[in-house]
mmJSON file of the N, C-alpha and C atoms, coordinates in Angstrom:
{"data_MODEL":{"atom_site":{
"group_PDB":["ATOM","ATOM","ATOM","ATOM","ATOM","ATOM","ATOM","ATOM","ATOM","ATOM","ATOM","ATOM","ATOM","ATOM","ATOM","ATOM","ATOM","ATOM","ATOM","ATOM","ATOM","ATOM","ATOM","ATOM","ATOM","ATOM","ATOM","ATOM","ATOM","ATOM","ATOM","ATOM","ATOM","ATOM","ATOM","ATOM","ATOM","ATOM","ATOM","ATOM","ATOM","ATOM","ATOM","ATOM","ATOM","ATOM","ATOM","ATOM","ATOM","ATOM","ATOM","ATOM","ATOM","ATOM","ATOM","ATOM","ATOM","ATOM","ATOM","ATOM","ATOM","ATOM","ATOM","ATOM","ATOM","ATOM","ATOM","ATOM","ATOM","ATOM","ATOM","ATOM","ATOM","ATOM","ATOM","ATOM","ATOM","ATOM","ATOM","ATOM","ATOM","ATOM","ATOM","ATOM","ATOM","ATOM","ATOM","ATOM","ATOM","ATOM","ATOM","ATOM","ATOM","ATOM","ATOM","ATOM","ATOM","ATOM","ATOM","ATOM","ATOM","ATOM","ATOM","ATOM","ATOM","ATOM","ATOM","ATOM","ATOM","ATOM","ATOM","ATOM","ATOM","ATOM","ATOM","ATOM","ATOM","ATOM","ATOM","ATOM","ATOM","ATOM","ATOM","ATOM","ATOM","ATOM","ATOM","ATOM","ATOM","ATOM","ATOM","ATOM","ATOM","ATOM","ATOM","ATOM","ATOM","ATOM","ATOM","ATOM","ATOM","ATOM","ATOM","ATOM","ATOM","ATOM","ATOM","ATOM","ATOM","ATOM","ATOM","ATOM","ATOM","ATOM","ATOM","ATOM","ATOM","ATOM","ATOM","ATOM","ATOM","ATOM","ATOM","ATOM","ATOM","ATOM","ATOM","ATOM","ATOM","ATOM","ATOM","ATOM","ATOM","ATOM","ATOM","ATOM","ATOM","ATOM","ATOM","ATOM","ATOM","ATOM","ATOM","ATOM","ATOM","ATOM","ATOM","ATOM","ATOM","ATOM","ATOM","ATOM","ATOM","ATOM","ATOM","ATOM","ATOM","ATOM","ATOM","ATOM","ATOM","ATOM","ATOM","ATOM","ATOM","ATOM","ATOM","ATOM","ATOM","ATOM","ATOM","ATOM","ATOM","ATOM","ATOM","ATOM","ATOM","ATOM","ATOM"],
"id":[1,2,3,4,5,6,7,8,9,10,11,12,13,14,15,16,17,18,19,20,21,22,23,24,25,26,27,28,29,30,31,32,33,34,35,36,37,38,39,40,41,42,43,44,45,46,47,48,49,50,51,52,53,54,55,56,57,58,59,60,61,62,63,64,65,66,67,68,69,70,71,72,73,74,75,76,77,78,79,80,81,82,83,84,85,86,87,88,89,90,91,92,93,94,95,96,97,98,99,100,101,102,103,104,105,106,107,108,109,110,111,112,113,114,115,116,117,118,119,120,121,122,123,124,125,126,127,128,129,130,131,132,133,134,135,136,137,138,139,140,141,142,143,144,145,146,147,148,149,150,151,152,153,154,155,156,157,158,159,160,161,162,163,164,165,166,167,168,169,170,171,172,173,174,175,176,177,178,179,180,181,182,183,184,185,186,187,188,189,190,191,192,193,194,195,196,197,198,199,200,201,202,203,204,205,206,207,208,209,210,211,212,213,214,215,216,217,218,219],
"type_symbol":["N","C","C","N","C","C","N","C","C","N","C","C","N","C","C","N","C","C","N","C","C","N","C","C","N","C","C","N","C","C","N","C","C","N","C","C","N","C","C","N","C","C","N","C","C","N","C","C","N","C","C","N","C","C","N","C","C","N","C","C","N","C","C","N","C","C","N","C","C","N","C","C","N","C","C","N","C","C","N","C","C","N","C","C","N","C","C","N","C","C","N","C","C","N","C","C","N","C","C","N","C","C","N","C","C","N","C","C","N","C","C","N","C","C","N","C","C","N","C","C","N","C","C","N","C","C","N","C","C","N","C","C","N","C","C","N","C","C","N","C","C","N","C","C","N","C","C","N","C","C","N","C","C","N","C","C","N","C","C","N","C","C","N","C","C","N","C","C","N","C","C","N","C","C","N","C","C","N","C","C","N","C","C","N","C","C","N","C","C","N","C","C","N","C","C","N","C","C","N","C","C","N","C","C","N","C","C","N","C","C","N","C","C","N","C","C","N","C","C"],
"label_atom_id":["N","CA","C","N","CA","C","N","CA","C","N","CA","C","N","CA","C","N","CA","C","N","CA","C","N","CA","C","N","CA","C","N","CA","C","N","CA","C","N","CA","C","N","CA","C","N","CA","C","N","CA","C","N","CA","C","N","CA","C","N","CA","C","N","CA","C","N","CA","C","N","CA","C","N","CA","C","N","CA","C","N","CA","C","N","CA","C","N","CA","C","N","CA","C","N","CA","C","N","CA","C","N","CA","C","N","CA","C","N","CA","C","N","CA","C","N","CA","C","N","CA","C","N","CA","C","N","CA","C","N","CA","C","N","CA","C","N","CA","C","N","CA","C","N","CA","C","N","CA","C","N","CA","C","N","CA","C","N","CA","C","N","CA","C","N","CA","C","N","CA","C","N","CA","C","N","CA","C","N","CA","C","N","CA","C","N","CA","C","N","CA","C","N","CA","C","N","CA","C","N","CA","C","N","CA","C","N","CA","C","N","CA","C","N","CA","C","N","CA","C","N","CA","C","N","CA","C","N","CA","C","N","CA","C","N","CA","C","N","CA","C","N","CA","C","N","CA","C","N","CA","C","N","CA","C"],
"label_alt_id":[null,null,null,null,null,null,null,null,null,null,null,null,null,null,null,null,null,null,null,null,null,null,null,null,null,null,null,null,null,null,null,null,null,null,null,null,null,null,null,null,null,null,null,null,null,null,null,null,null,null,null,null,null,null,null,null,null,null,null,null,null,null,null,null,null,null,null,null,null,null,null,null,null,null,null,null,null,null,null,null,null,null,null,null,null,null,null,null,null,null,null,null,null,null,null,null,null,null,null,null,null,null,null,null,null,null,null,null,null,null,null,null,null,null,null,null,null,null,null,null,null,null,null,null,null,null,null,null,null,null,null,null,null,null,null,null,null,null,null,null,null,null,null,null,null,null,null,null,null,null,null,null,null,null,null,null,null,null,null,null,null,null,null,null,null,null,null,null,null,null,null,null,null,null,null,null,null,null,null,null,null,null,null,null,null,null,null,null,null,null,null,null,null,null,null,null,null,null,null,null,null,null,null,null,null,null,null,null,null,null,null,null,null,null,null,null,null,null,null],
"label_comp_id":["UNK","UNK","UNK","UNK","UNK","UNK","UNK","UNK","UNK","UNK","UNK","UNK","UNK","UNK","UNK","UNK","UNK","UNK","UNK","UNK","UNK","UNK","UNK","UNK","UNK","UNK","UNK","UNK","UNK","UNK","UNK","UNK","UNK","UNK","UNK","UNK","UNK","UNK","UNK","UNK","UNK","UNK","UNK","UNK","UNK","UNK","UNK","UNK","UNK","UNK","UNK","UNK","UNK","UNK","UNK","UNK","UNK","UNK","UNK","UNK","UNK","UNK","UNK","UNK","UNK","UNK","UNK","UNK","UNK","UNK","UNK","UNK","UNK","UNK","UNK","UNK","UNK","UNK","UNK","UNK","UNK","UNK","UNK","UNK","UNK","UNK","UNK","UNK","UNK","UNK","UNK","UNK","UNK","UNK","UNK","UNK","UNK","UNK","UNK","UNK","UNK","UNK","UNK","UNK","UNK","UNK","UNK","UNK","UNK","UNK","UNK","UNK","UNK","UNK","UNK","UNK","UNK","UNK","UNK","UNK","UNK","UNK","UNK","UNK","UNK","UNK","UNK","UNK","UNK","UNK","UNK","UNK","UNK","UNK","UNK","UNK","UNK","UNK","UNK","UNK","UNK","UNK","UNK","UNK","UNK","UNK","UNK","UNK","UNK","UNK","UNK","UNK","UNK","UNK","UNK","UNK","UNK","UNK","UNK","UNK","UNK","UNK","UNK","UNK","UNK","UNK","UNK","UNK","UNK","UNK","UNK","UNK","UNK","UNK","UNK","UNK","UNK","UNK","UNK","UNK","UNK","UNK","UNK","UNK","UNK","UNK","UNK","UNK","UNK","UNK","UNK","UNK","UNK","UNK","UNK","UNK","UNK","UNK","UNK","UNK","UNK","UNK","UNK","UNK","UNK","UNK","UNK","UNK","UNK","UNK","UNK","UNK","UNK","UNK","UNK","UNK","UNK","UNK","UNK"],
"label_asym_id":["A","A","A","A","A","A","A","A","A","A","A","A","A","A","A","A","A","A","A","A","A","A","A","A","A","A","A","A","A","A","A","A","A","A","A","A","A","A","A","A","A","A","A","A","A","A","A","A","A","A","A","A","A","A","A","A","A","A","A","A","A","A","A","A","A","A","A","A","A","A","A","A","A","A","A","A","A","A","A","A","A","A","A","A","A","A","A","A","A","A","A","A","A","A","A","A","A","A","A","A","A","A","A","A","A","A","A","A","A","A","A","A","A","A","A","A","A","A","A","A","A","A","A","A","A","A","A","A","A","A","A","A","A","A","A","A","A","A","A","A","A","A","A","A","A","A","A","A","A","A","A","A","A","A","A","A","A","A","A","A","A","A","A","A","A","A","A","A","A","A","A","A","A","A","A","A","A","A","A","A","A","A","A","A","A","A","A","A","A","A","A","A","A","A","A","A","A","A","A","A","A","A","A","A","A","A","A","A","A","A","A","A","A","A","A","A","A","A","A"],
"label_entity_id":["1","1","1","1","1","1","1","1","1","1","1","1","1","1","1","1","1","1","1","1","1","1","1","1","1","1","1","1","1","1","1","1","1","1","1","1","1","1","1","1","1","1","1","1","1","1","1","1","1","1","1","1","1","1","1","1","1","1","1","1","1","1","1","1","1","1","1","1","1","1","1","1","1","1","1","1","1","1","1","1","1","1","1","1","1","1","1","1","1","1","1","1","1","1","1","1","1","1","1","1","1","1","1","1","1","1","1","1","1","1","1","1","1","1","1","1","1","1","1","1","1","1","1","1","1","1","1","1","1","1","1","1","1","1","1","1","1","1","1","1","1","1","1","1","1","1","1","1","1","1","1","1","1","1","1","1","1","1","1","1","1","1","1","1","1","1","1","1","1","1","1","1","1","1","1","1","1","1","1","1","1","1","1","1","1","1","1","1","1","1","1","1","1","1","1","1","1","1","1","1","1","1","1","1","1","1","1","1","1","1","1","1","1","1","1","1","1","1","1"],
"label_seq_id":[1,1,1,2,2,2,3,3,3,4,4,4,5,5,5,6,6,6,7,7,7,8,8,8,9,9,9,10,10,10,11,11,11,12,12,12,13,13,13,14,14,14,15,15,15,16,16,16,17,17,17,18,18,18,19,19,19,20,20,20,21,21,21,22,22,22,23,23,23,24,24,24,25,25,25,26,26,26,27,27,27,28,28,28,29,29,29,30,30,30,31,31,31,32,32,32,33,33,33,34,34,34,35,35,35,36,36,36,37,37,37,38,38,38,39,39,39,40,40,40,41,41,41,42,42,42,43,43,43,44,44,44,45,45,45,46,46,46,47,47,47,48,48,48,49,49,49,50,50,50,51,51,51,52,52,52,53,53,53,54,54,54,55,55,55,56,56,56,57,57,57,58,58,58,59,59,59,60,60,60,61,61,61,62,62,62,63,63,63,64,64,64,65,65,65,66,66,66,67,67,67,68,68,68,69,69,69,70,70,70,71,71,71,72,72,72,73,73,73],
"pdbx_PDB_ins_code":[null,null,null,null,null,null,null,null,null,null,null,null,null,null,null,null,null,null,null,null,null,null,null,null,null,null,null,null,null,null,null,null,null,null,null,null,null,null,null,null,null,null,null,null,null,null,null,null,null,null,null,null,null,null,null,null,null,null,null,null,null,null,null,null,null,null,null,null,null,null,null,null,null,null,null,null,null,null,null,null,null,null,null,null,null,null,null,null,null,null,null,null,null,null,null,null,null,null,null,null,null,null,null,null,null,null,null,null,null,null,null,null,null,null,null,null,null,null,null,null,null,null,null,null,null,null,null,null,null,null,null,null,null,null,null,null,null,null,null,null,null,null,null,null,null,null,null,null,null,null,null,null,null,null,null,null,null,null,null,null,null,null,null,null,null,null,null,null,null,null,null,null,null,null,null,null,null,null,null,null,null,null,null,null,null,null,null,null,null,null,null,null,null,null,null,null,null,null,null,null,null,null,null,null,null,null,null,null,null,null,null,null,null,null,null,null,null,null,null],
"Cartn_x":[93.547,92.743,92.685,93.814,93.835,92.955,92.924,92.087,90.614,90.225,88.838,88.46,89.344,89.073,88.944,89.797,89.727,88.433,88.024,86.774,85.583,85.612,84.537,84.445,85.579,85.592,85.054,85.462,84.967,83.459,82.95,81.513,80.765,81.281,80.642,80.668,81.761,81.826,80.819,80.67,79.682,78.277,78.002,76.683,76.42,77.422,77.256,77.006,77.672,77.458,76.075,75.562,74.21,73.184,73.385,72.449,72.446,73.526,73.628,73.227,72.816,72.438,70.986,70.406,69.009,68.851,69.86,69.805,70.809,70.384,71.31,72.437,73.604,74.775,74.816,75.077,75.16,76.583,76.723,78.036,77.918,79.048,78.977,78.151,78.066,77.372,75.885,75.422,74.004,73.653,72.386,71.969,70.521,70.136,68.73,68.033,67.018,66.39,64.931,64.265,62.835,62.409,61.294,60.684,59.394,59.261,58.052,57.432,56.297,55.636,56.565,57.398,58.288,59.546,59.751,60.931,61.899,63.166,64.127,64.335,64.506,64.724,66.118,66.867,68.205,68.131,68.673,68.643,70.062,70.278,71.577,71.627,72.78,72.973,74.108,74.932,75.964,75.815,76.145,75.926,77.177,77.387,78.482,77.87,78.276,77.711,78.423,79.644,80.398,79.885,79.867,79.424,80.413,79.892,80.712,80.891,82.116,82.316,81.476,80.816,79.903,80.617,81.885,82.614,82.776,82.622,82.741,81.408,80.313,78.989,78.599,78.339,77.902,76.383,75.746,74.289,73.922,72.674,72.202,70.709,70.23,68.796,68.475,67.248,66.773,66.364,66.712,66.336,64.828,64.35,62.919,62.341,61.065,60.381,60.209,60.428,60.326,61.592,62.65,63.886,63.664,64.455,64.292,64.658,65.625,66.019,66.192,65.9,66.089,67.569,67.885,69.263,69.322,70.49,70.734,71.937,71.806,72.914,73.392],
"Cartn_y":[120.466,121.437,122.753,123.174,124.422,124.317,123.125,122.925,123.048,122.475,122.576,124.023,124.766,126.178,126.974,126.687,127.391,127.05,125.793,125.388,126.055,126.163,126.812,128.291,128.95,130.368,130.54,129.67,129.747,129.545,128.59,128.34,129.552,130.155,131.341,132.52,132.681,133.761,133.556,132.32,132.022,132.29,131.858,132.098,133.589,134.348,135.794,136.449,135.974,136.562,136.225,135.042,134.667,135.564,135.861,136.715,138.134,138.552,139.908,140.063,138.991,139.074,138.68,139.145,138.83,137.41,136.911,135.573,134.696,133.569,132.693,132.178,132.043,131.527,130.022,129.291,127.837,127.469,126.643,126.173,124.698,124.004,122.581,122.274,123.185,122.916,123.174,124.066,124.361,124.862,124.828,125.141,125.584,126.219,126.541,125.23,124.856,123.557,123.651,124.742,124.814,126.262,126.456,127.774,127.72,128.574,128.653,130.01,130.027,131.279,132.18,131.592,132.365,132.86,132.502,132.936,131.762,131.93,130.828,130.428,129.13,128.592,127.988,128.296,127.742,126.578,125.421,124.217,123.697,123.035,122.428,121.003,120.61,119.238,118.56,119.323,118.761,119.406,118.648,119.108,118.898,119.761,119.639,119.501,118.482,118.203,118.95,119.409,120.095,121.52,122.002,123.38,124.393,125.494,126.583,127.597,128.035,129.035,130.289,130.781,131.914,133.141,133.318,134.487,134.463,133.283,133.17,133.345,133.323,133.419,134.883,135.292,136.661,136.723,135.752,135.651,134.212,133.849,132.494,132.528,131.551,131.412,129.955,129.572,128.209,128.101,126.976,126.782,126.588,126.671,126.592,125.22,125.2,123.93,123.109,123.703,122.947,122.144,122.31,121.532,120.108,119.161,117.758,117.516,118.275,118.156,119.557,119.731,121.047,121.374,122.637,123.06,124.513,124.918,126.307,126.781,127.917,128.502,129.719],
"Cartn_z":[202.639,203.342,202.573,201.995,201.239,199.998,199.379,198.199,198.578,199.718,200.18,200.455,201.07,201.362,200.07,199.1,197.817,197.083,197.133,196.492,197.168,198.472,199.214,198.856,198.781,198.411,196.998,196.074,194.7,194.656,195.418,195.464,196.013,197.057,197.633,196.666,195.923,194.941,193.818,193.36,192.323,192.852,194.076,194.667,194.811,195.223,195.368,194.02,192.969,191.647,191.116,191.433,191.011,191.69,192.957,193.683,193.135,192.511,191.999,190.549,189.872,188.468,188.281,187.176,186.895,186.357,185.645,185.067,185.793,186.368,187.09,186.201,186.776,186.081,186.255,185.165,185.24,185.64,186.657,187.092,187.446,187.69,188.007,189.253,190.215,191.466,191.432,190.58,190.523,189.139,188.81,187.457,187.439,186.345,186.143,185.83,186.623,186.408,186.03,186.346,186.089,185.946,185.277,185.207,185.996,186.986,187.788,187.524,186.865,186.497,185.696,184.826,183.98,184.67,185.94,186.687,186.798,186.372,186.49,187.948,188.179,189.517,189.577,190.611,190.793,191.768,191.355,192.184,192.399,193.527,193.84,193.288,192.761,192.307,193.051,193.742,194.608,195.976,197.014,198.378,199.211,200.196,201.149,202.529,203.264,204.579,205.704,205.456,206.511,206.692,207.927,208.157,207.573,207.086,206.56,207.69,207.948,209.003,208.732,209.746,209.591,209.02,209.32,208.827,207.305,206.67,205.221,204.496,205.227,204.608,204.469,203.238,202.958,202.988,202.343,202.36,202.019,202.272,201.988,201.732,200.951,200.735,200.455,200.741,200.509,199.046,198.408,197.012,196.88,195.667,195.383,195.722,196.043,196.315,195.041,193.867,192.619,192.322,193.123,192.955,193.458,192.938,193.326,194.788,195.329,196.732,197.314,198.604,199.21,199.371,199.405,199.601,200.026,200.501,200.875,200.088,199.454,198.697,199.43],
"occupancy":[1.0,1.0,1.0,1.0,1.0,1.0,1.0,1.0,1.0,1.0,1.0,1.0,1.0,1.0,1.0,1.0,1.0,1.0,1.0,1.0,1.0,1.0,1.0,1.0,1.0,1.0,1.0,1.0,1.0,1.0,1.0,1.0,1.0,1.0,1.0,1.0,1.0,1.0,1.0,1.0,1.0,1.0,1.0,1.0,1.0,1.0,1.0,1.0,1.0,1.0,1.0,1.0,1.0,1.0,1.0,1.0,1.0,1.0,1.0,1.0,1.0,1.0,1.0,1.0,1.0,1.0,1.0,1.0,1.0,1.0,1.0,1.0,1.0,1.0,1.0,1.0,1.0,1.0,1.0,1.0,1.0,1.0,1.0,1.0,1.0,1.0,1.0,1.0,1.0,1.0,1.0,1.0,1.0,1.0,1.0,1.0,1.0,1.0,1.0,1.0,1.0,1.0,1.0,1.0,1.0,1.0,1.0,1.0,1.0,1.0,1.0,1.0,1.0,1.0,1.0,1.0,1.0,1.0,1.0,1.0,1.0,1.0,1.0,1.0,1.0,1.0,1.0,1.0,1.0,1.0,1.0,1.0,1.0,1.0,1.0,1.0,1.0,1.0,1.0,1.0,1.0,1.0,1.0,1.0,1.0,1.0,1.0,1.0,1.0,1.0,1.0,1.0,1.0,1.0,1.0,1.0,1.0,1.0,1.0,1.0,1.0,1.0,1.0,1.0,1.0,1.0,1.0,1.0,1.0,1.0,1.0,1.0,1.0,1.0,1.0,1.0,1.0,1.0,1.0,1.0,1.0,1.0,1.0,1.0,1.0,1.0,1.0,1.0,1.0,1.0,1.0,1.0,1.0,1.0,1.0,1.0,1.0,1.0,1.0,1.0,1.0,1.0,1.0,1.0,1.0,1.0,1.0,1.0,1.0,1.0,1.0,1.0,1.0,1.0,1.0,1.0,1.0,1.0,1.0],
"B_iso_or_equiv":[0.0,0.0,0.0,0.0,0.0,0.0,0.0,0.0,0.0,0.0,0.0,0.0,0.0,0.0,0.0,0.0,0.0,0.0,0.0,0.0,0.0,0.0,0.0,0.0,0.0,0.0,0.0,0.0,0.0,0.0,0.0,0.0,0.0,0.0,0.0,0.0,0.0,0.0,0.0,0.0,0.0,0.0,0.0,0.0,0.0,0.0,0.0,0.0,0.0,0.0,0.0,0.0,0.0,0.0,0.0,0.0,0.0,0.0,0.0,0.0,0.0,0.0,0.0,0.0,0.0,0.0,0.0,0.0,0.0,0.0,0.0,0.0,0.0,0.0,0.0,0.0,0.0,0.0,0.0,0.0,0.0,0.0,0.0,0.0,0.0,0.0,0.0,0.0,0.0,0.0,0.0,0.0,0.0,0.0,0.0,0.0,0.0,0.0,0.0,0.0,0.0,0.0,0.0,0.0,0.0,0.0,0.0,0.0,0.0,0.0,0.0,0.0,0.0,0.0,0.0,0.0,0.0,0.0,0.0,0.0,0.0,0.0,0.0,0.0,0.0,0.0,0.0,0.0,0.0,0.0,0.0,0.0,0.0,0.0,0.0,0.0,0.0,0.0,0.0,0.0,0.0,0.0,0.0,0.0,0.0,0.0,0.0,0.0,0.0,0.0,0.0,0.0,0.0,0.0,0.0,0.0,0.0,0.0,0.0,0.0,0.0,0.0,0.0,0.0,0.0,0.0,0.0,0.0,0.0,0.0,0.0,0.0,0.0,0.0,0.0,0.0,0.0,0.0,0.0,0.0,0.0,0.0,0.0,0.0,0.0,0.0,0.0,0.0,0.0,0.0,0.0,0.0,0.0,0.0,0.0,0.0,0.0,0.0,0.0,0.0,0.0,0.0,0.0,0.0,0.0,0.0,0.0,0.0,0.0,0.0,0.0,0.0,0.0,0.0,0.0,0.0,0.0,0.0,0.0],
"pdbx_formal_charge":[null,null,null,null,null,null,null,null,null,null,null,null,null,null,null,null,null,null,null,null,null,null,null,null,null,null,null,null,null,null,null,null,null,null,null,null,null,null,null,null,null,null,null,null,null,null,null,null,null,null,null,null,null,null,null,null,null,null,null,null,null,null,null,null,null,null,null,null,null,null,null,null,null,null,null,null,null,null,null,null,null,null,null,null,null,null,null,null,null,null,null,null,null,null,null,null,null,null,null,null,null,null,null,null,null,null,null,null,null,null,null,null,null,null,null,null,null,null,null,null,null,null,null,null,null,null,null,null,null,null,null,null,null,null,null,null,null,null,null,null,null,null,null,null,null,null,null,null,null,null,null,null,null,null,null,null,null,null,null,null,null,null,null,null,null,null,null,null,null,null,null,null,null,null,null,null,null,null,null,null,null,null,null,null,null,null,null,null,null,null,null,null,null,null,null,null,null,null,null,null,null,null,null,null,null,null,null,null,null,null,null,null,null,null,null,null,null,null,null],
"auth_seq_id":[1,1,1,2,2,2,3,3,3,4,4,4,5,5,5,6,6,6,7,7,7,8,8,8,9,9,9,10,10,10,11,11,11,12,12,12,13,13,13,14,14,14,15,15,15,16,16,16,17,17,17,18,18,18,19,19,19,20,20,20,21,21,21,22,22,22,23,23,23,24,24,24,25,25,25,26,26,26,27,27,27,28,28,28,29,29,29,30,30,30,31,31,31,32,32,32,33,33,33,34,34,34,35,35,35,36,36,36,37,37,37,38,38,38,39,39,39,40,40,40,41,41,41,42,42,42,43,43,43,44,44,44,45,45,45,46,46,46,47,47,47,48,48,48,49,49,49,50,50,50,51,51,51,52,52,52,53,53,53,54,54,54,55,55,55,56,56,56,57,57,57,58,58,58,59,59,59,60,60,60,61,61,61,62,62,62,63,63,63,64,64,64,65,65,65,66,66,66,67,67,67,68,68,68,69,69,69,70,70,70,71,71,71,72,72,72,73,73,73],
"auth_comp_id":["UNK","UNK","UNK","UNK","UNK","UNK","UNK","UNK","UNK","UNK","UNK","UNK","UNK","UNK","UNK","UNK","UNK","UNK","UNK","UNK","UNK","UNK","UNK","UNK","UNK","UNK","UNK","UNK","UNK","UNK","UNK","UNK","UNK","UNK","UNK","UNK","UNK","UNK","UNK","UNK","UNK","UNK","UNK","UNK","UNK","UNK","UNK","UNK","UNK","UNK","UNK","UNK","UNK","UNK","UNK","UNK","UNK","UNK","UNK","UNK","UNK","UNK","UNK","UNK","UNK","UNK","UNK","UNK","UNK","UNK","UNK","UNK","UNK","UNK","UNK","UNK","UNK","UNK","UNK","UNK","UNK","UNK","UNK","UNK","UNK","UNK","UNK","UNK","UNK","UNK","UNK","UNK","UNK","UNK","UNK","UNK","UNK","UNK","UNK","UNK","UNK","UNK","UNK","UNK","UNK","UNK","UNK","UNK","UNK","UNK","UNK","UNK","UNK","UNK","UNK","UNK","UNK","UNK","UNK","UNK","UNK","UNK","UNK","UNK","UNK","UNK","UNK","UNK","UNK","UNK","UNK","UNK","UNK","UNK","UNK","UNK","UNK","UNK","UNK","UNK","UNK","UNK","UNK","UNK","UNK","UNK","UNK","UNK","UNK","UNK","UNK","UNK","UNK","UNK","UNK","UNK","UNK","UNK","UNK","UNK","UNK","UNK","UNK","UNK","UNK","UNK","UNK","UNK","UNK","UNK","UNK","UNK","UNK","UNK","UNK","UNK","UNK","UNK","UNK","UNK","UNK","UNK","UNK","UNK","UNK","UNK","UNK","UNK","UNK","UNK","UNK","UNK","UNK","UNK","UNK","UNK","UNK","UNK","UNK","UNK","UNK","UNK","UNK","UNK","UNK","UNK","UNK","UNK","UNK","UNK","UNK","UNK","UNK","UNK","UNK","UNK","UNK","UNK","UNK"],
"auth_asym_id":["A","A","A","A","A","A","A","A","A","A","A","A","A","A","A","A","A","A","A","A","A","A","A","A","A","A","A","A","A","A","A","A","A","A","A","A","A","A","A","A","A","A","A","A","A","A","A","A","A","A","A","A","A","A","A","A","A","A","A","A","A","A","A","A","A","A","A","A","A","A","A","A","A","A","A","A","A","A","A","A","A","A","A","A","A","A","A","A","A","A","A","A","A","A","A","A","A","A","A","A","A","A","A","A","A","A","A","A","A","A","A","A","A","A","A","A","A","A","A","A","A","A","A","A","A","A","A","A","A","A","A","A","A","A","A","A","A","A","A","A","A","A","A","A","A","A","A","A","A","A","A","A","A","A","A","A","A","A","A","A","A","A","A","A","A","A","A","A","A","A","A","A","A","A","A","A","A","A","A","A","A","A","A","A","A","A","A","A","A","A","A","A","A","A","A","A","A","A","A","A","A","A","A","A","A","A","A","A","A","A","A","A","A","A","A","A","A","A","A"],
"auth_atom_id":["N","CA","C","N","CA","C","N","CA","C","N","CA","C","N","CA","C","N","CA","C","N","CA","C","N","CA","C","N","CA","C","N","CA","C","N","CA","C","N","CA","C","N","CA","C","N","CA","C","N","CA","C","N","CA","C","N","CA","C","N","CA","C","N","CA","C","N","CA","C","N","CA","C","N","CA","C","N","CA","C","N","CA","C","N","CA","C","N","CA","C","N","CA","C","N","CA","C","N","CA","C","N","CA","C","N","CA","C","N","CA","C","N","CA","C","N","CA","C","N","CA","C","N","CA","C","N","CA","C","N","CA","C","N","CA","C","N","CA","C","N","CA","C","N","CA","C","N","CA","C","N","CA","C","N","CA","C","N","CA","C","N","CA","C","N","CA","C","N","CA","C","N","CA","C","N","CA","C","N","CA","C","N","CA","C","N","CA","C","N","CA","C","N","CA","C","N","CA","C","N","CA","C","N","CA","C","N","CA","C","N","CA","C","N","CA","C","N","CA","C","N","CA","C","N","CA","C","N","CA","C","N","CA","C","N","CA","C","N","CA","C","N","CA","C","N","CA","C","N","CA","C","N","CA","C"],
"pdbx_PDB_model_num":[1,1,1,1,1,1,1,1,1,1,1,1,1,1,1,1,1,1,1,1,1,1,1,1,1,1,1,1,1,1,1,1,1,1,1,1,1,1,1,1,1,1,1,1,1,1,1,1,1,1,1,1,1,1,1,1,1,1,1,1,1,1,1,1,1,1,1,1,1,1,1,1,1,1,1,1,1,1,1,1,1,1,1,1,1,1,1,1,1,1,1,1,1,1,1,1,1,1,1,1,1,1,1,1,1,1,1,1,1,1,1,1,1,1,1,1,1,1,1,1,1,1,1,1,1,1,1,1,1,1,1,1,1,1,1,1,1,1,1,1,1,1,1,1,1,1,1,1,1,1,1,1,1,1,1,1,1,1,1,1,1,1,1,1,1,1,1,1,1,1,1,1,1,1,1,1,1,1,1,1,1,1,1,1,1,1,1,1,1,1,1,1,1,1,1,1,1,1,1,1,1,1,1,1,1,1,1,1,1,1,1,1,1,1,1,1,1,1,1]
}}}
């Protein structure tokens, strides 16, 4: 359980850092996959089905429609 919580915190920190930078950061969970009108698009490649406690969520957004599958970061 502690490992899952640590992984979740790490994922949220990476997502928060991506939102704060102009160029998306490539990590095992998500990557730059396409250019839409010259703007990099971030897509999810791994998914978690369990709900994240609301107190741990700082911000969220839906991935681009150009991604192979929909996701929320």
